[in-house]
C-alpha positions in Angstrom: 271.2 -87.5 188.8 272.8 -85.1 186.3 275.7 -83.0 187.5 275.3 -80.2 184.9 273.6 -76.9 184.6 270.2 -77.0 182.9 268.6 -73.9 181.4 265.2 -72.9 180.0 264.8 -69.7 178.1 261.5 -68.0 178.8 259.9 -64.8 177.7 261.1 -63.0 180.9 264.6 -64.4 181.1 266.6 -67.6 181.3 266.0 -70.0 184.3 269.2 -71.9 185.4 269.4 -74.9 187.6 272.9 -75.8 188.8 274.6 -78.0 191.4 275.9 -76.2 194.5 279.1 -77.0 196.3 278.3 -79.2 199.2 275.2 -80.6 197.7 271.8 -79.4 196.6 270.7 -77.4 193.6 270.0 -73.7 193.0 267.4 -72.1 190.8 268.2 -68.7 189.3 266.9 -66.5 186.6 269.1 -64.3 184.4 267.5 -61.3 182.8 269.3 -58.2 181.4 272.6 -59.7 182.7 271.3 -59.7 186.3 271.1 -62.9 188.2 268.3 -63.4 190.7 268.5 -66.4 193.0 265.1 -68.1 193.4 265.7 -71.0 195.7 267.6 -74.1 196.7 266.4 -77.7 196.2 267.4 -81.2 197.0 267.0 -82.2 193.4 267.1 -80.5 190.0 263.7 -82.1 189.2 262.1 -80.3 192.1 263.4 -77.0 190.8 262.2 -77.6 187.2 258.8 -78.6 188.6 258.5 -75.3 190.5 259.2 -73.5 187.2 256.6 -75.4 185.3 253.9 -75.1 188.0 254.6 -71.5 188.9 256.0 -71.9 192.4 259.3 -70.1 192.0 258.5 -67.1 194.2 259.0 -64.8 191.2 255.7 -63.1 190.9 256.1 -62.0 187.3 256.5 -65.7 186.3 254.2 -67.4 188.9 251.2 -65.2 188.1 251.4 -65.7 184.3 248.3 -67.4 183.0 250.2 -69.3 180.4 253.6 -70.7 181.3 255.4 -72.3 178.4 257.9 -74.1 180.6 258.8 -77.8 180.0 256.9 -80.2 182.3 260.1 -82.2 182.7 263.7 -81.5 183.4 264.6 -83.8 180.5 263.3 -81.1 178.2 265.6 -78.4 179.5 268.9 -77.5 177.7 271.9 -79.2 179.3 275.3 -77.5 179.7 278.6 -77.9 181.5 279.0 -76.9 185.1 280.4 -73.4 185.3 
């Protein structure tokens, strides 16, 4: 399992998946320099799946008729842990 942050830049902001201290992964979105936490997951793959299927809890994303999110975490941009 990767121990790096992964990001996906969408039309409404940048989704970030990152490892959390003590285990687990967080999903956040950054828009206009504001960070909004969206949830915590056992795996980064589960978080990426929620983005692609529209189950993030963020209405402006989840209700979009056309989501252009990668279907797989492997297609997200990888970066170093910050």
